[in-house]
C-alpha positions as CSV (number, residue, x, y, z in Angstrom):
1,M,-15.5,-37.0,12.4
2,T,-13.4,-34.1,13.4
3,Q,-15.7,-31.5,14.7
4,P,-16.4,-28.1,12.9
5,F,-14.0,-25.4,13.5
6,G,-15.7,-22.8,16.1
7,V,-15.2,-19.2,15.4
8,A,-16.5,-16.1,15.6
9,I,-16.5,-12.5,14.0
10,V,-15.8,-9.4,15.8
11,G,-16.2,-6.1,13.0
12,L,-19.1,-5.6,10.8
13,G,-17.9,-2.9,8.6
14,M,-16.9,-3.2,5.4
15,A,-14.0,-6.0,4.9
16,V,-16.5,-8.5,6.4
17,K,-18.1,-9.6,3.0
18,P,-15.6,-11.7,1.9
19,H,-15.2,-13.8,4.8
20,A,-18.8,-14.0,5.4
21,L,-19.1,-15.3,1.9
22,A,-16.1,-17.5,2.4
23,L,-17.1,-19.2,5.6
24,A,-20.4,-19.8,4.2
25,D,-18.8,-21.8,1.4
26,L,-17.0,-23.6,4.7
27,A,-19.9,-24.1,7.0
28,E,-19.0,-27.7,6.9
29,A,-15.7,-27.2,8.2
30,V,-16.2,-24.1,10.2
31,T,-18.9,-22.7,12.2
32,V,-19.4,-19.1,13.2
33,H,-21.1,-18.9,16.7
34,H,-21.6,-14.9,17.2
35,A,-21.1,-12.1,14.5
36,W,-20.2,-8.8,17.0
37,S,-20.0,-5.3,16.6
38,P,-21.0,-2.4,18.7
39,S,-22.9,-1.1,16.0
40,P,-26.7,-2.4,16.2
41,D,-27.2,-1.1,12.2
42,R,-24.4,-3.2,11.5
43,R,-25.1,-5.9,13.7
44,A,-28.7,-6.1,12.0
45,A,-27.4,-5.5,8.5
46,F,-24.8,-8.3,8.5
47,H,-27.4,-10.8,9.8
48,A,-30.1,-10.2,7.1
49,A,-27.2,-10.5,4.3
50,Y,-25.4,-13.7,5.6
51,G,-28.3,-14.9,8.5
52,L,-25.0,-15.6,10.8
53,P,-26.1,-15.4,14.3
54,V,-25.1,-11.9,16.2
55,T,-24.5,-11.0,19.6
56,E,-24.5,-7.5,21.6
57,R,-22.1,-8.5,23.9
58,L,-18.2,-8.9,23.0
59,E,-18.1,-10.9,26.3
60,T,-20.1,-13.4,24.8
61,V,-18.3,-14.0,21.8
62,L,-15.0,-14.3,24.4
63,E,-16.9,-16.5,27.3
64,D,-17.9,-18.9,24.8
65,A,-15.4,-22.3,24.8
66,R,-17.0,-23.2,21.8
67,V,-14.9,-20.3,19.7
68,E,-12.0,-21.3,19.2
69,A,-11.0,-18.7,16.9
70,V,-11.9,-15.0,16.7
71,L,-11.6,-13.4,13.1
72,L,-10.8,-9.7,14.0
73,L,-12.2,-7.0,11.0
74,T,-11.7,-3.9,13.1
75,P,-9.9,-0.7,12.4
76,P,-6.2,-0.9,13.1
77,D,-6.0,1.5,16.1
78,T,-8.0,-1.2,18.1
79,H,-6.5,-4.4,17.3
80,L,-3.7,-4.5,20.1
81,D,-6.4,-3.6,22.8
82,L,-9.0,-6.5,21.4
83,V,-6.2,-9.1,20.8
84,R,-5.2,-8.7,24.3
85,R,-8.8,-9.6,25.2
86,A,-9.4,-12.6,23.0
87,I,-5.7,-14.4,23.5
88,A,-6.3,-13.3,27.6
89,A,-9.4,-15.9,26.6
90,G,-7.5,-18.4,25.1
91,K,-8.5,-17.3,21.4
92,H,-6.7,-17.5,18.5
93,V,-6.8,-15.1,16.2
94,L,-7.2,-14.3,12.3
95,L,-6.4,-10.4,12.0
96,E,-7.5,-8.6,9.0
97,K,-3.9,-6.6,8.0
98,P,-2.4,-4.7,9.0
99,L,-1.2,-5.5,12.0
100,E,-1.6,-2.1,13.8
101,A,-1.6,1.4,13.5
102,D,1.5,1.6,15.8
103,P,4.8,0.1,14.9
104,A,5.0,-0.6,18.8
105,R,1.6,-2.0,19.1
106,A,2.2,-4.8,16.0
107,D,5.9,-5.9,17.5
108,L,3.6,-6.0,20.6
109,L,0.8,-7.6,19.1
110,V,3.1,-10.3,17.6
111,A,5.4,-10.5,20.6
112,E,2.0,-11.0,22.8
113,C,0.0,-14.1,20.9
114,A,3.6,-15.7,20.8
115,A,4.2,-15.5,24.3
116,A,0.4,-16.5,25.0
117,G,0.9,-19.5,22.6
118,R,-2.0,-18.4,20.7
119,T,-1.5,-19.0,16.9
120,L,-1.6,-15.0,14.8
121,G,-2.8,-15.4,11.1
122,L,-3.1,-11.8,9.0
123,V,-5.2,-11.7,6.1
124,L,-2.8,-11.1,3.3
125,Q,-4.8,-13.5,0.5
126,H,-2.8,-12.2,-2.3
127,R,-0.6,-15.4,-1.3
128,F,-3.6,-18.0,-2.7
129,R,-4.1,-16.3,-5.2
130,P,-3.5,-19.6,-7.6
131,S,-1.1,-17.5,-10.1
132,A,0.5,-16.9,-6.6
133,E,1.1,-20.3,-5.6
134,R,2.4,-21.0,-9.5
135,L,4.9,-18.5,-9.8
136,R,6.3,-19.8,-6.2
137,A,6.6,-23.5,-7.3
138,L,8.5,-22.0,-10.7
139,L,10.5,-20.3,-7.8
140,D,11.5,-22.8,-5.2
141,G,12.0,-25.1,-8.2
142,G,14.3,-22.6,-10.0
143,A,12.6,-22.5,-13.0
144,L,13.6,-18.6,-13.5
145,G,17.6,-19.1,-12.0
146,T,18.7,-16.5,-9.9
147,V,16.2,-14.0,-9.1
148,V,18.4,-10.5,-10.3
149,G,15.4,-8.2,-10.3
150,A,11.8,-7.6,-8.4
151,G,9.9,-5.2,-8.3
152,A,5.4,-3.7,-7.7
153,V,3.8,-2.1,-9.4
154,I,0.2,-0.5,-7.4
155,R,-1.8,1.8,-9.0
156,L,-4.9,2.0,-8.2
157,W,-7.8,4.3,-7.8
158,R,-9.9,5.3,-4.3
159,P,-12.1,8.4,-4.8
160,Q,-12.0,11.4,-2.3
161,D,-15.5,10.0,-0.9
162,Y,-13.8,7.2,0.4
163,Y,-11.1,8.9,2.3
164,D,-13.8,11.5,3.7
165,Q,-15.3,8.4,5.9
166,P,-14.5,9.5,9.6
167,G,-10.6,7.9,10.7
168,R,-9.5,6.9,6.6
169,G,-6.6,8.1,5.4
170,R,-5.1,9.0,8.9
171,L,-2.6,7.9,11.0
172,A,-4.0,7.9,14.4
173,R,-6.8,5.0,13.4
174,D,-4.8,3.4,9.6
175,G,-1.1,4.3,10.5
176,G,-0.9,5.0,6.6
177,G,-2.0,5.6,3.0
178,V,-1.4,3.3,0.0
179,L,1.6,1.3,1.1
180,L,0.1,-0.1,4.9
181,T,-3.6,-0.3,3.4
182,Q,-3.9,-1.1,0.0
183,G,-0.2,-1.9,-1.2
184,I,0.5,-4.4,2.1
185,H,-0.7,-6.9,-0.3
186,T,1.3,-6.9,-3.0
187,L,4.3,-5.5,-1.0
188,D,4.0,-9.3,0.9
189,L,3.5,-11.3,-1.9
190,L,6.9,-9.5,-3.4
191,L,8.5,-9.9,0.0
192,A,7.5,-14.1,-0.3
193,M,8.3,-14.3,-4.2
194,A,11.6,-12.3,-3.8
195,G,12.9,-12.6,-0.2
196,A,13.7,-9.7,1.7
197,V,14.5,-6.0,1.2
198,D,18.2,-4.6,2.5
199,Q,18.1,-1.2,2.1
200,V,15.8,1.2,0.4
201,A,15.1,4.7,-1.0
202,G,12.3,6.8,-2.6
203,F,10.0,9.5,-2.3
204,A,6.2,9.8,-0.8
205,T,3.6,12.3,-1.4
206,T,0.3,13.5,-0.6
207,S,-0.9,14.2,-4.3
208,A,-3.5,16.8,-5.3
209,V,-5.9,14.5,-5.9
210,H,-6.5,13.8,-3.0
211,R,-7.8,15.5,0.6
212,M,-6.2,13.2,3.2
213,E,-2.8,13.0,6.2
214,T,-1.5,10.1,4.4
215,E,0.3,9.5,1.4
216,D,-1.6,8.3,-1.9
217,L,1.9,8.0,-4.0
218,V,4.9,6.5,-3.8
219,A,8.1,6.1,-5.8
220,G,10.8,3.8,-4.1
221,A,14.0,1.6,-5.0
222,V,15.0,-1.5,-3.4
223,R,17.6,-3.6,-2.5
224,F,17.4,-7.1,-2.0
225,A,19.3,-8.8,0.8
226,S,20.1,-11.5,-2.3
227,G,22.1,-8.0,-4.4
228,A,18.6,-7.8,-6.7
229,L,17.7,-4.6,-7.1
230,G,13.7,-3.6,-8.1
231,T,11.5,-0.7,-7.9
232,I,8.2,0.0,-5.9
233,D,5.8,2.6,-7.4
234,A,2.5,3.1,-5.2
235,T,-0.8,5.5,-5.6
236,T,-4.4,5.2,-4.9
237,A,-4.9,8.3,-7.5
238,A,-4.2,6.5,-10.6
239,F,-8.2,6.5,-12.2
240,P,-9.8,4.5,-13.2
241,G,-6.8,1.8,-11.8
242,Q,-5.3,-0.5,-12.8
243,A,-4.1,-4.5,-11.5
244,E,-1.2,-4.6,-9.5
245,K,1.6,-6.4,-10.7
246,I,4.9,-8.0,-9.7
247,E,7.9,-8.5,-12.4
248,I,10.4,-11.2,-11.1
249,I,13.4,-10.9,-13.3
250,G,15.7,-14.3,-13.1
251,T,18.9,-15.6,-15.2
252,H,16.3,-17.7,-17.0
253,G,13.7,-15.7,-17.4
254,T,10.9,-13.5,-16.4
255,A,7.6,-13.5,-14.8
256,T,5.0,-11.2,-14.5
257,L,1.9,-11.3,-11.9
258,A,-0.7,-8.9,-12.8
259,G,-3.9,-9.1,-10.9
260,T,-4.4,-12.9,-10.4
261,A,-3.2,-13.6,-14.2
262,L,0.6,-14.9,-14.8
263,E,2.7,-14.7,-17.8
264,V,6.3,-16.1,-17.7
265,R,8.4,-15.9,-20.6
266,W,11.9,-18.1,-20.4
267,Q,14.8,-17.1,-22.3
268,D,14.9,-20.5,-24.7
269,G,11.3,-19.2,-25.8
270,R,9.3,-21.1,-23.6
271,L,5.9,-19.3,-22.5
272,E,3.8,-20.2,-19.8
273,A,0.3,-18.3,-18.9
274,M,-2.3,-18.6,-16.6
275,A,-5.3,-16.4,-16.9
276,A,-6.5,-13.5,-14.7
277,D,-10.1,-14.0,-12.7
278,A,-13.1,-12.4,-14.5
279,T,-13.8,-9.5,-11.6
280,P,-11.9,-6.8,-11.6
281,G,-9.8,-7.4,-7.8
282,G,-10.6,-4.4,-5.8
283,T,-8.5,-1.9,-8.5
284,G,-11.3,1.1,-8.5
285,A,-13.9,2.7,-6.4
286,D,-15.4,-0.6,-5.0
287,P,-12.4,-1.9,-3.4
288,M,-14.2,-4.9,-2.3
289,A,-14.9,-5.8,-6.4
290,F,-12.8,-9.3,-5.6
291,P,-13.8,-13.0,-5.1
292,H,-13.3,-14.6,-1.8
293,D,-11.7,-17.5,-3.3
294,Y,-8.8,-16.7,-1.7
295,H,-10.4,-15.9,1.7
296,R,-11.6,-19.4,1.7
297,A,-8.1,-20.5,1.3
298,L,-6.7,-18.4,3.6
299,I,-9.3,-19.3,6.6
300,L,-9.0,-23.3,5.5
301,D,-5.0,-22.4,6.0
302,F,-5.4,-21.2,9.5
303,V,-7.5,-23.7,10.6
304,D,-4.9,-26.2,9.5
305,A,-2.5,-24.3,11.1
306,V,-3.9,-23.9,14.5
307,R,-5.0,-27.7,14.5
308,G,-2.1,-28.4,13.4
309,G,-0.1,-26.7,15.4
310,R,2.1,-24.6,12.7
311,P,2.3,-20.9,12.1
312,P,-0.2,-20.2,9.3
313,R,1.2,-19.5,5.7
314,A,0.5,-15.5,6.6
315,D,1.4,-15.1,10.2
316,G,2.7,-12.6,12.1
317,R,6.0,-12.3,11.4
318,A,5.2,-12.1,7.6
319,A,3.5,-9.3,8.7
320,L,5.9,-7.6,10.4
321,A,8.4,-8.1,7.4
322,V,5.9,-5.9,5.4
323,H,5.4,-3.3,8.1
324,D,9.1,-2.8,8.1
325,L,9.8,-2.5,4.5
326,I,7.0,0.3,4.8
327,A,8.4,2.1,7.7
328,A,11.6,2.1,5.8
329,L,10.0,3.3,2.2
330,L,8.1,6.3,4.7
331,A,12.1,7.0,6.4
332,A,14.1,7.2,3.1
333,A,11.6,10.1,1.6
334,S,11.1,11.8,4.9
335,S,14.4,12.1,5.4
336,G,16.3,11.9,1.4
337,K,18.1,8.9,2.3
338,V,19.2,5.3,1.2
339,V,17.2,3.4,4.9
340,P,18.5,0.0,6.2
341,V,15.5,-2.0,6.4
342,R,15.0,-3.4,10.5
343,R,16.4,-7.0,10.7
344,R,14.5,-8.8,13.0
């Protein structure tokens, strides 16, 4: 029998819950050898909640040959340095989004993992929602015809006390606001469905709803490389929060993803629908109010990618494409011009 895949968790903050629950489900296939945080209180709380082994030293994680990969869940501005330590120790990395707080450091992170021959996966779990996978299959099969329009609506709610936490919503730690911290999931899914974006225009601001450094309200227009047009509407100021939406308009019909629900209407009168999950999806004041099923599927895909020598479905290259789109949207907002999206 294949030995369980060995992992360690680095970072035990808010984002750890769905990972810990997913890893508990995968206990026969994946073994958590260590969990580390520099905070003794967080280590104790994590161990009490999930019963997984904790360590006081990051070096213990890096020196343990049983650990094949590090699941890195720390703030964005720490990512490059910790990834460098992990790959120097021969570990693969599954990294919580975004890649980094700084665009240049994000580029370095992806390049250095590739140069070291280490697999880099990103926690962009929306790709693993059953409704998203169904839409992807329809698009791949040509069921919607040629895509002529595609856009995203991301109207979430975060109260001010969310942004009052140290470093949250600040460029130095997070690297951005609603686009990079919350919207990145939906924007990644939009690119996976509709393809690369060529040009953007738009506006971004910090609204009167929040006291924060980065943007909480964005209105953008996009032209895809295919010629399709669309819009991006993103905010964390929309109380009480709504399910994020992606709409794909094709020559044969229109598909709408609303959170975890899918509705496809063809011009010949056919209708296909998938119901939403019962949970609200992290659209409101509790950003972790969603099931861990998608994390479980993402972790399994990462393990299979490492063992099969292939890229994960959500890899560094895909993450850079979203970073590039976000950078172009913010550049367009600050310049008032139509801005090309970086082509790699």
